[in-house]
TORKOL-4160 file (C-alpha; in steps of 0.2 Angstrom, whole numbers, padded with zeros to 4 digits, m for minus):
391
<pt num="1" X="m0747" Y="m0318" Z="m0030"/>
<pt num="2" X="m0738" Y="m0310" Z="m0043"/>
<pt num="3" X="m0746" Y="m0295" Z="m0042"/>
<pt num="4" X="m0744" Y="m0294" Z="m0023"/>
<pt num="5" X="m0722" Y="m0296" Z="m0027"/>
<pt num="6" X="m0726" Y="m0283" Z="m0040"/>
<pt num="7" X="m0734" Y="m0271" Z="m0027"/>
<pt num="8" X="m0723" Y="m0274" Z="m0013"/>
<pt num="9" X="m0707" Y="m0269" Z="m0026"/>
<pt num="10" X="m0718" Y="m0255" Z="m0031"/>
<pt num="11" X="m0718" Y="m0248" Z="m0012"/>
<pt num="12" X="m0702" Y="m0252" Z="m0008"/>
<pt num="13" X="m0695" Y="m0242" Z="m0025"/>
<pt num="14" X="m0708" Y="m0230" Z="m0020"/>
<pt num="15" X="m0703" Y="m0227" Z="m0002"/>
<pt num="16" X="m0683" Y="m0226" Z="m0008"/>
<pt num="17" X="m0688" Y="m0213" Z="m0022"/>
<pt num="18" X="m0695" Y="m0202" Z="m0008"/>
<pt num="19" X="m0683" Y="m0206" Z="0004"/>
<pt num="20" X="m0671" Y="m0200" Z="m0010"/>
<pt num="21" X="m0680" Y="m0185" Z="m0013"/>
<pt num="22" X="m0681" Y="m0178" Z="0006"/>
<pt num="23" X="m0662" Y="m0182" Z="0006"/>
<pt num="24" X="m0660" Y="m0170" Z="m0009"/>
<pt num="25" X="m0671" Y="m0157" Z="m0002"/>
<pt num="26" X="m0662" Y="m0157" Z="0014"/>
<pt num="27" X="m0646" Y="m0157" Z="0005"/>
<pt num="28" X="m0652" Y="m0142" Z="m0006"/>
<pt num="29" X="m0656" Y="m0131" Z="0008"/>
<pt num="30" X="m0639" Y="m0135" Z="0013"/>
<pt num="31" X="m0631" Y="m0130" Z="m0001"/>
<pt num="32" X="m0643" Y="m0115" Z="0000"/>
<pt num="33" X="m0637" Y="m0109" Z="0017"/>
<pt num="34" X="m0619" Y="m0110" Z="0013"/>
<pt num="35" X="m0621" Y="m0101" Z="m0004"/>
<pt num="36" X="m0629" Y="m0087" Z="0007"/>
<pt num="37" X="m0615" Y="m0087" Z="0019"/>
<pt num="38" X="m0600" Y="m0087" Z="0008"/>
<pt num="39" X="m0610" Y="m0074" Z="m0004"/>
<pt num="40" X="m0612" Y="m0062" Z="0011"/>
<pt num="41" X="m0596" Y="m0054" Z="0013"/>
<pt num="42" X="m0597" Y="m0049" Z="m0006"/>
<pt num="43" X="m0611" Y="m0036" Z="0000"/>
<pt num="44" X="m0616" Y="m0035" Z="m0017"/>
<pt num="45" X="m0628" Y="m0021" Z="m0018"/>
<pt num="46" X="m0636" Y="m0028" Z="m0035"/>
<pt num="47" X="m0649" Y="m0041" Z="m0029"/>
<pt num="48" X="m0652" Y="m0049" Z="m0046"/>
<pt num="49" X="m0632" Y="m0052" Z="m0046"/>
<pt num="50" X="m0633" Y="m0058" Z="m0027"/>
<pt num="51" X="m0645" Y="m0071" Z="m0031"/>
<pt num="52" X="m0639" Y="m0077" Z="m0045"/>
<pt num="53" X="m0621" Y="m0079" Z="m0038"/>
<pt num="54" X="m0629" Y="m0088" Z="m0022"/>
<pt num="55" X="m0637" Y="m0101" Z="m0034"/>
<pt num="56" X="m0621" Y="m0105" Z="m0045"/>
<pt num="57" X="m0613" Y="m0108" Z="m0027"/>
<pt num="58" X="m0627" Y="m0119" Z="m0021"/>
<pt num="59" X="m0627" Y="m0127" Z="m0039"/>
<pt num="60" X="m0610" Y="m0132" Z="m0037"/>
<pt num="61" X="m0612" Y="m0138" Z="m0021"/>
<pt num="62" X="m0625" Y="m0148" Z="m0027"/>
<pt num="63" X="m0616" Y="m0155" Z="m0043"/>
<pt num="64" X="m0601" Y="m0159" Z="m0031"/>
<pt num="65" X="m0612" Y="m0170" Z="m0020"/>
<pt num="66" X="m0620" Y="m0179" Z="m0035"/>
<pt num="67" X="m0604" Y="m0183" Z="m0042"/>
<pt num="68" X="m0596" Y="m0189" Z="m0026"/>
<pt num="69" X="m0612" Y="m0199" Z="m0022"/>
<pt num="70" X="m0612" Y="m0208" Z="m0037"/>
<pt num="71" X="m0592" Y="m0210" Z="m0036"/>
<pt num="72" X="m0595" Y="m0219" Z="m0018"/>
<pt num="73" X="m0610" Y="m0229" Z="m0023"/>
<pt num="74" X="m0600" Y="m0236" Z="m0039"/>
<pt num="75" X="m0584" Y="m0238" Z="m0027"/>
<pt num="76" X="m0595" Y="m0248" Z="m0016"/>
<pt num="77" X="m0603" Y="m0261" Z="m0029"/>
<pt num="78" X="m0587" Y="m0262" Z="m0042"/>
<pt num="79" X="m0572" Y="m0259" Z="m0029"/>
<pt num="80" X="m0562" Y="m0268" Z="m0043"/>
<pt num="81" X="m0563" Y="m0255" Z="m0053"/>
<pt num="82" X="m0559" Y="m0240" Z="m0041"/>
<pt num="83" X="m0545" Y="m0232" Z="m0051"/>
<pt num="84" X="m0556" Y="m0231" Z="m0066"/>
<pt num="85" X="m0572" Y="m0223" Z="m0057"/>
<pt num="86" X="m0559" Y="m0211" Z="m0048"/>
<pt num="87" X="m0552" Y="m0205" Z="m0064"/>
<pt num="88" X="m0569" Y="m0204" Z="m0073"/>
<pt num="89" X="m0577" Y="m0195" Z="m0057"/>
<pt num="90" X="m0560" Y="m0183" Z="m0056"/>
<pt num="91" X="m0563" Y="m0179" Z="m0075"/>
<pt num="92" X="m0583" Y="m0173" Z="m0073"/>
<pt num="93" X="m0575" Y="m0165" Z="m0058"/>
<pt num="94" X="m0561" Y="m0155" Z="m0067"/>
<pt num="95" X="m0574" Y="m0148" Z="m0080"/>
<pt num="96" X="m0588" Y="m0143" Z="m0068"/>
<pt num="97" X="m0574" Y="m0134" Z="m0059"/>
<pt num="98" X="m0571" Y="m0127" Z="m0074"/>
<pt num="99" X="m0588" Y="m0120" Z="m0080"/>
<pt num="100" X="m0593" Y="m0117" Z="m0062"/>
<pt num="101" X="m0578" Y="m0104" Z="m0063"/>
<pt num="102" X="m0582" Y="m0098" Z="m0081"/>
<pt num="103" X="m0599" Y="m0094" Z="m0074"/>
<pt num="104" X="m0594" Y="m0085" Z="m0059"/>
<pt num="105" X="m0582" Y="m0074" Z="m0069"/>
<pt num="106" X="m0598" Y="m0067" Z="m0079"/>
<pt num="107" X="m0603" Y="m0059" Z="m0062"/>
<pt num="108" X="m0589" Y="m0056" Z="m0052"/>
<pt num="109" X="m0571" Y="m0047" Z="m0054"/>
<pt num="110" X="m0556" Y="m0058" Z="m0048"/>
<pt num="111" X="m0554" Y="m0052" Z="m0032"/>
<pt num="112" X="m0573" Y="m0058" Z="m0028"/>
<pt num="113" X="m0572" Y="m0075" Z="m0036"/>
<pt num="114" X="m0557" Y="m0077" Z="m0025"/>
<pt num="115" X="m0566" Y="m0073" Z="m0009"/>
<pt num="116" X="m0579" Y="m0086" Z="m0015"/>
<pt num="117" X="m0566" Y="m0099" Z="m0016"/>
<pt num="118" X="m0558" Y="m0095" Z="0000"/>
<pt num="119" X="m0578" Y="m0097" Z="0008"/>
<pt num="120" X="m0579" Y="m0114" Z="m0002"/>
<pt num="121" X="m0562" Y="m0119" Z="0008"/>
<pt num="122" X="m0564" Y="m0112" Z="0025"/>
<pt num="123" X="m0552" Y="m0095" Z="0022"/>
<pt num="124" X="m0538" Y="m0109" Z="0023"/>
<pt num="125" X="m0527" Y="m0099" Z="0010"/>
<pt num="126" X="m0524" Y="m0084" Z="0020"/>
<pt num="127" X="m0525" Y="m0089" Z="0037"/>
<pt num="128" X="m0510" Y="m0102" Z="0032"/>
<pt num="129" X="m0502" Y="m0091" Z="0024"/>
<pt num="130" X="m0502" Y="m0078" Z="0037"/>
<pt num="131" X="m0497" Y="m0092" Z="0048"/>
<pt num="132" X="m0482" Y="m0096" Z="0040"/>
<pt num="133" X="m0476" Y="m0078" Z="0040"/>
<pt num="134" X="m0477" Y="m0078" Z="0058"/>
<pt num="135" X="m0468" Y="m0093" Z="0060"/>
<pt num="136" X="m0455" Y="m0087" Z="0049"/>
<pt num="137" X="m0455" Y="m0069" Z="0046"/>
<pt num="138" X="m0440" Y="m0066" Z="0035"/>
<pt num="139" X="m0445" Y="m0075" Z="0022"/>
<pt num="140" X="m0438" Y="m0071" Z="0006"/>
<pt num="141" X="m0451" Y="m0064" Z="m0006"/>
<pt num="142" X="m0447" Y="m0079" Z="m0017"/>
<pt num="143" X="m0451" Y="m0091" Z="m0005"/>
<pt num="144" X="m0467" Y="m0081" Z="0001"/>
<pt num="145" X="m0472" Y="m0081" Z="m0018"/>
<pt num="146" X="m0467" Y="m0102" Z="m0018"/>
<pt num="147" X="m0478" Y="m0106" Z="m0001"/>
<pt num="148" X="m0492" Y="m0093" Z="m0008"/>
<pt num="149" X="m0493" Y="m0102" Z="m0025"/>
<pt num="150" X="m0494" Y="m0117" Z="m0017"/>
<pt num="151" X="m0508" Y="m0115" Z="m0006"/>
<pt num="152" X="m0519" Y="m0108" Z="m0020"/>
<pt num="153" X="m0516" Y="m0123" Z="m0030"/>
<pt num="154" X="m0521" Y="m0133" Z="m0017"/>
<pt num="155" X="m0537" Y="m0121" Z="m0015"/>
<pt num="156" X="m0540" Y="m0126" Z="m0033"/>
<pt num="157" X="m0542" Y="m0145" Z="m0027"/>
<pt num="158" X="m0548" Y="m0143" Z="m0011"/>
<pt num="159" X="m0565" Y="m0133" Z="m0019"/>
<pt num="160" X="m0571" Y="m0148" Z="m0025"/>
<pt num="161" X="m0569" Y="m0158" Z="m0010"/>
<pt num="162" X="m0586" Y="m0166" Z="m0003"/>
<pt num="163" X="m0581" Y="m0166" Z="0013"/>
<pt num="164" X="m0569" Y="m0154" Z="0026"/>
<pt num="165" X="m0558" Y="m0170" Z="0027"/>
<pt num="166" X="m0557" Y="m0172" Z="0007"/>
<pt num="167" X="m0553" Y="m0153" Z="0008"/>
<pt num="168" X="m0542" Y="m0150" Z="0023"/>
<pt num="169" X="m0532" Y="m0167" Z="0015"/>
<pt num="170" X="m0528" Y="m0156" Z="0000"/>
<pt num="171" X="m0520" Y="m0143" Z="0009"/>
<pt num="172" X="m0510" Y="m0156" Z="0021"/>
<pt num="173" X="m0503" Y="m0163" Z="0004"/>
<pt num="174" X="m0500" Y="m0145" Z="m0002"/>
<pt num="175" X="m0492" Y="m0142" Z="0016"/>
<pt num="176" X="m0479" Y="m0156" Z="0014"/>
<pt num="177" X="m0474" Y="m0149" Z="m0004"/>
<pt num="178" X="m0468" Y="m0132" Z="0007"/>
<pt num="179" X="m0461" Y="m0140" Z="0021"/>
<pt num="180" X="m0449" Y="m0150" Z="0006"/>
<pt num="181" X="m0446" Y="m0132" Z="m0002"/>
<pt num="182" X="m0442" Y="m0123" Z="0016"/>
<pt num="183" X="m0432" Y="m0138" Z="0021"/>
<pt num="184" X="m0422" Y="m0137" Z="0005"/>
<pt num="185" X="m0417" Y="m0117" Z="0010"/>
<pt num="186" X="m0412" Y="m0124" Z="0027"/>
<pt num="187" X="m0426" Y="m0120" Z="0037"/>
<pt num="188" X="m0428" Y="m0133" Z="0051"/>
<pt num="189" X="m0449" Y="m0134" Z="0053"/>
<pt num="190" X="m0450" Y="m0143" Z="0069"/>
<pt num="191" X="m0439" Y="m0130" Z="0079"/>
<pt num="192" X="m0447" Y="m0115" Z="0072"/>
<pt num="193" X="m0464" Y="m0122" Z="0074"/>
<pt num="194" X="m0458" Y="m0126" Z="0094"/>
<pt num="195" X="m0451" Y="m0105" Z="0095"/>
<pt num="196" X="m0466" Y="m0100" Z="0087"/>
<pt num="197" X="m0477" Y="m0109" Z="0099"/>
<pt num="198" X="m0467" Y="m0100" Z="0113"/>
<pt num="199" X="m0471" Y="m0085" Z="0105"/>
<pt num="200" X="m0490" Y="m0086" Z="0105"/>
<pt num="201" X="m0491" Y="m0092" Z="0124"/>
<pt num="202" X="m0495" Y="m0073" Z="0130"/>
<pt num="203" X="m0495" Y="m0079" Z="0148"/>
<pt num="204" X="m0476" Y="m0084" Z="0149"/>
<pt num="205" X="m0466" Y="m0076" Z="0159"/>
<pt num="206" X="m0450" Y="m0081" Z="0145"/>
<pt num="207" X="m0441" Y="m0064" Z="0142"/>
<pt num="208" X="m0447" Y="m0062" Z="0124"/>
<pt num="209" X="m0467" Y="m0064" Z="0130"/>
<pt num="210" X="m0464" Y="m0050" Z="0145"/>
<pt num="211" X="m0454" Y="m0037" Z="0134"/>
<pt num="212" X="m0465" Y="m0039" Z="0118"/>
<pt num="213" X="m0478" Y="m0037" Z="0128"/>
<pt num="214" X="m0472" Y="m0020" Z="0137"/>
<pt num="215" X="m0468" Y="m0014" Z="0120"/>
<pt num="216" X="m0483" Y="m0016" Z="0112"/>
<pt num="217" X="m0494" Y="m0009" Z="0129"/>
<pt num="218" X="m0481" Y="0008" Z="0122"/>
<pt num="219" X="m0485" Y="0007" Z="0104"/>
<pt num="220" X="m0503" Y="0005" Z="0106"/>
<pt num="221" X="m0509" Y="0000" Z="0090"/>
<pt num="222" X="m0528" Y="m0003" Z="0085"/>
<pt num="223" X="m0526" Y="m0014" Z="0071"/>
<pt num="224" X="m0527" Y="m0032" Z="0077"/>
<pt num="225" X="m0517" Y="m0040" Z="0063"/>
<pt num="226" X="m0505" Y="m0028" Z="0063"/>
<pt num="227" X="m0504" Y="m0030" Z="0082"/>
<pt num="228" X="m0501" Y="m0048" Z="0080"/>
<pt num="229" X="m0488" Y="m0047" Z="0067"/>
<pt num="230" X="m0477" Y="m0033" Z="0078"/>
<pt num="231" X="m0479" Y="m0043" Z="0093"/>
<pt num="232" X="m0473" Y="m0059" Z="0086"/>
<pt num="233" X="m0459" Y="m0050" Z="0076"/>
<pt num="234" X="m0453" Y="m0042" Z="0094"/>
<pt num="235" X="m0454" Y="m0057" Z="0101"/>
<pt num="236" X="m0443" Y="m0067" Z="0087"/>
<pt num="237" X="m0432" Y="m0053" Z="0091"/>
<pt num="238" X="m0428" Y="m0057" Z="0107"/>
<pt num="239" X="m0426" Y="m0076" Z="0104"/>
<pt num="240" X="m0415" Y="m0072" Z="0090"/>
<pt num="241" X="m0403" Y="m0062" Z="0101"/>
<pt num="242" X="m0403" Y="m0075" Z="0115"/>
<pt num="243" X="m0399" Y="m0089" Z="0103"/>
<pt num="244" X="m0383" Y="m0078" Z="0095"/>
<pt num="245" X="m0378" Y="m0075" Z="0112"/>
<pt num="246" X="m0379" Y="m0092" Z="0118"/>
<pt num="247" X="m0369" Y="m0097" Z="0103"/>
<pt num="248" X="m0357" Y="m0087" Z="0108"/>
<pt num="249" X="m0355" Y="m0091" Z="0126"/>
<pt num="250" X="m0355" Y="m0110" Z="0121"/>
<pt num="251" X="m0341" Y="m0107" Z="0109"/>
<pt num="252" X="m0331" Y="m0096" Z="0125"/>
<pt num="253" X="m0333" Y="m0110" Z="0135"/>
<pt num="254" X="m0326" Y="m0123" Z="0123"/>
<pt num="255" X="m0310" Y="m0112" Z="0122"/>
<pt num="256" X="m0305" Y="m0113" Z="0139"/>
<pt num="257" X="m0299" Y="m0129" Z="0135"/>
<pt num="258" X="m0286" Y="m0122" Z="0124"/>
<pt num="259" X="m0271" Y="m0114" Z="0127"/>
<pt num="260" X="m0270" Y="m0094" Z="0134"/>
<pt num="261" X="m0265" Y="m0088" Z="0119"/>
<pt num="262" X="m0278" Y="m0098" Z="0108"/>
<pt num="263" X="m0290" Y="m0096" Z="0119"/>
<pt num="264" X="m0289" Y="m0077" Z="0119"/>
<pt num="265" X="m0289" Y="m0078" Z="0101"/>
<pt num="266" X="m0304" Y="m0089" Z="0099"/>
<pt num="267" X="m0315" Y="m0078" Z="0112"/>
<pt num="268" X="m0311" Y="m0064" Z="0101"/>
<pt num="269" X="m0317" Y="m0073" Z="0086"/>
<pt num="270" X="m0333" Y="m0077" Z="0095"/>
<pt num="271" X="m0335" Y="m0061" Z="0100"/>
<pt num="272" X="m0333" Y="m0054" Z="0084"/>
<pt num="273" X="m0345" Y="m0066" Z="0075"/>
<pt num="274" X="m0356" Y="m0064" Z="0088"/>
<pt num="275" X="m0357" Y="m0045" Z="0084"/>
<pt num="276" X="m0358" Y="m0045" Z="0064"/>
<pt num="277" X="m0373" Y="m0058" Z="0068"/>
<pt num="278" X="m0381" Y="m0047" Z="0079"/>
<pt num="279" X="m0379" Y="m0030" Z="0069"/>
<pt num="280" X="m0386" Y="m0039" Z="0055"/>
<pt num="281" X="m0401" Y="m0046" Z="0063"/>
<pt num="282" X="m0404" Y="m0030" Z="0072"/>
<pt num="283" X="m0405" Y="m0023" Z="0054"/>
<pt num="284" X="m0416" Y="m0035" Z="0048"/>
<pt num="285" X="m0428" Y="m0034" Z="0061"/>
<pt num="286" X="m0429" Y="m0014" Z="0058"/>
<pt num="287" X="m0433" Y="m0014" Z="0040"/>
<pt num="288" X="m0446" Y="m0027" Z="0045"/>
<pt num="289" X="m0454" Y="m0017" Z="0058"/>
<pt num="290" X="m0453" Y="m0003" Z="0044"/>
<pt num="291" X="m0466" Y="m0012" Z="0034"/>
<pt num="292" X="m0479" Y="m0012" Z="0048"/>
<pt num="293" X="m0476" Y="0005" Z="0057"/>
<pt num="294" X="m0471" Y="0021" Z="0054"/>
<pt num="295" X="m0454" Y="0030" Z="0057"/>
<pt num="296" X="m0462" Y="0038" Z="0074"/>
<pt num="297" X="m0468" Y="0019" Z="0077"/>
<pt num="298" X="m0451" Y="0011" Z="0075"/>
<pt num="299" X="m0445" Y="0025" Z="0087"/>
<pt num="300" X="m0455" Y="0021" Z="0101"/>
<pt num="301" X="m0452" Y="0003" Z="0099"/>
<pt num="302" X="m0431" Y="0005" Z="0098"/>
<pt num="303" X="m0431" Y="0016" Z="0113"/>
<pt num="304" X="m0444" Y="0006" Z="0123"/>
<pt num="305" X="m0432" Y="m0011" Z="0118"/>
<pt num="306" X="m0418" Y="0000" Z="0126"/>
<pt num="307" X="m0426" Y="0006" Z="0141"/>
<pt num="308" X="m0427" Y="0024" Z="0134"/>
<pt num="309" X="m0408" Y="0026" Z="0137"/>
<pt num="310" X="m0406" Y="0037" Z="0122"/>
<pt num="311" X="m0418" Y="0049" Z="0129"/>
<pt num="312" X="m0412" Y="0048" Z="0147"/>
<pt num="313" X="m0394" Y="0051" Z="0142"/>
<pt num="314" X="m0398" Y="0067" Z="0129"/>
<pt num="315" X="m0409" Y="0075" Z="0142"/>
<pt num="316" X="m0393" Y="0073" Z="0154"/>
<pt num="317" X="m0380" Y="0080" Z="0141"/>
<pt num="318" X="m0395" Y="0096" Z="0137"/>
<pt num="319" X="m0397" Y="0099" Z="0155"/>
<pt num="320" X="m0379" Y="0099" Z="0157"/>
<pt num="321" X="m0374" Y="0111" Z="0144"/>
<pt num="322" X="m0390" Y="0120" Z="0138"/>
<pt num="323" X="m0378" Y="0134" Z="0126"/>
<pt num="324" X="m0375" Y="0118" Z="0113"/>
<pt num="325" X="m0376" Y="0123" Z="0097"/>
<pt num="326" X="m0389" Y="0113" Z="0084"/>
<pt num="327" X="m0373" Y="0105" Z="0076"/>
<pt num="328" X="m0366" Y="0098" Z="0092"/>
<pt num="329" X="m0382" Y="0091" Z="0098"/>
<pt num="330" X="m0384" Y="0081" Z="0082"/>
<pt num="331" X="m0367" Y="0076" Z="0086"/>
<pt num="332" X="m0371" Y="0070" Z="0103"/>
<pt num="333" X="m0386" Y="0063" Z="0097"/>
<pt num="334" X="m0378" Y="0051" Z="0083"/>
<pt num="335" X="m0366" Y="0043" Z="0097"/>
<pt num="336" X="m0382" Y="0040" Z="0108"/>
<pt num="337" X="m0391" Y="0033" Z="0094"/>
<pt num="338" X="m0376" Y="0021" Z="0090"/>
<pt num="339" X="m0377" Y="0015" Z="0109"/>
<pt num="340" X="m0394" Y="0013" Z="0106"/>
<pt num="341" X="m0393" Y="0001" Z="0091"/>
<pt num="342" X="m0379" Y="m0009" Z="0101"/>
<pt num="343" X="m0390" Y="m0010" Z="0116"/>
<pt num="344" X="m0404" Y="m0018" Z="0106"/>
<pt num="345" X="m0391" Y="m0032" Z="0105"/>
<pt num="346" X="m0391" Y="m0038" Z="0123"/>
<pt num="347" X="m0403" Y="m0043" Z="0135"/>
<pt num="348" X="m0398" Y="m0035" Z="0152"/>
<pt num="349" X="m0400" Y="m0020" Z="0158"/>
<pt num="350" X="m0381" Y="m0020" Z="0165"/>
<pt num="351" X="m0376" Y="m0025" Z="0146"/>
<pt num="352" X="m0387" Y="m0010" Z="0138"/>
<pt num="353" X="m0379" Y="0002" Z="0151"/>
<pt num="354" X="m0361" Y="m0002" Z="0147"/>
<pt num="355" X="m0366" Y="0001" Z="0130"/>
<pt num="356" X="m0373" Y="0018" Z="0135"/>
<pt num="357" X="m0359" Y="0022" Z="0146"/>
<pt num="358" X="m0346" Y="0019" Z="0132"/>
<pt num="359" X="m0354" Y="0031" Z="0120"/>
<pt num="360" X="m0357" Y="0043" Z="0133"/>
<pt num="361" X="m0338" Y="0043" Z="0132"/>
<pt num="362" X="m0335" Y="0046" Z="0116"/>
<pt num="363" X="m0347" Y="0061" Z="0117"/>
<pt num="364" X="m0339" Y="0069" Z="0133"/>
<pt num="365" X="m0322" Y="0067" Z="0123"/>
<pt num="366" X="m0329" Y="0074" Z="0106"/>
<pt num="367" X="m0336" Y="0091" Z="0117"/>
<pt num="368" X="m0321" Y="0092" Z="0128"/>
<pt num="369" X="m0312" Y="0094" Z="0110"/>
<pt num="370" X="m0325" Y="0108" Z="0105"/>
<pt num="371" X="m0320" Y="0118" Z="0122"/>
<pt num="372" X="m0332" Y="0112" Z="0136"/>
<pt num="373" X="m0327" Y="0107" Z="0154"/>
<pt num="374" X="m0337" Y="0092" Z="0158"/>
<pt num="375" X="m0330" Y="0093" Z="0176"/>
<pt num="376" X="m0335" Y="0110" Z="0179"/>
<pt num="377" X="m0351" Y="0108" Z="0170"/>
<pt num="378" X="m0355" Y="0092" Z="0182"/>
<pt num="379" X="m0351" Y="0101" Z="0197"/>
<pt num="380" X="m0361" Y="0116" Z="0191"/>
<pt num="381" X="m0378" Y="0106" Z="0187"/>
<pt num="382" X="m0377" Y="0096" Z="0204"/>
<pt num="383" X="m0376" Y="0113" Z="0215"/>
<pt num="384" X="m0390" Y="0122" Z="0206"/>
<pt num="385" X="m0399" Y="0102" Z="0209"/>
<pt num="386" X="m0396" Y="0104" Z="0226"/>
<pt num="387" X="m0401" Y="0122" Z="0229"/>
<pt num="388" X="m0418" Y="0117" Z="0221"/>
<pt num="389" X="m0420" Y="0103" Z="0233"/>
<pt num="390" X="m0416" Y="0116" Z="0248"/>
<pt num="391" X="m0431" Y="0127" Z="0240"/>
């Protein structure tokens, strides 16, 4: 009887050992496949080095799996020692983490090690950082660096997570820290997130989408990442202009409750405040565009936003007065550039035309002072045009 019991125990033990061995073998295969995928982007030409790197990555996964497995087993059997068990495991993981990076550092440079880290964390750092820049395109350098530092710190922890849930939990924790930092800087992330969501809906008929799509068609950019950054920036500009105009309108509507003289003062103040904000936003927009586009491409954006008003007006002046000197041409062009700057601050064709008409008048006054008879020149151009039509 005793021998029979011992035999049964041995059989159960052997079966358990076999199952454990099978599980180990299965996870080793999984770890090996993961390691191959993570190392692939490095495109290491040295076959031996590539094999060593894959072995290091796979070994890290296997070691982490063992530590987490042991931790979970201990927690299951001794839940009352939860804090001590977790602390002990964290220390072991930290040592494993440091040793792993040290070994990787002997095989790879810093950029390559970063690629491995990103591979082990689903490339969450570059993807999340890029999303913050799209959601908040005018973040200061200081804020950008702070966000990047938080994400890098999150990645160091996430690398050691045993599951995708644990890895993402670390990033979510640090996203909370980022949210707190940005809130202190005055950002309303819920609102900004909603506005960004609107900018991502490329099928929307909202003005910021239809117009940004139109401008991007004219730009013809090939780089996918640059295309999205520029398109998002243009759509954001339309949102900002609309927001500033809405605030001005609200203030002017409120002024209607005041006495006439006070209402006029308030309306003027509202207009001046709006104009200053619009000019500042336009200049920020142009500067940010220059980070992605060359000078000629920035001009394309400005001209498309203002429906080619500068080009049309300038061609009219050249046709009207073909004998303009280079200095006079430059002066007229400068007036029209100023008109375009102001036309970028409005949302309707009527308002854009008004700005070009205003500065066309200034150019006319300048040319009249230079001795040109604009009325006579206009009549002569009309006669020539009619004559050509008859032919």
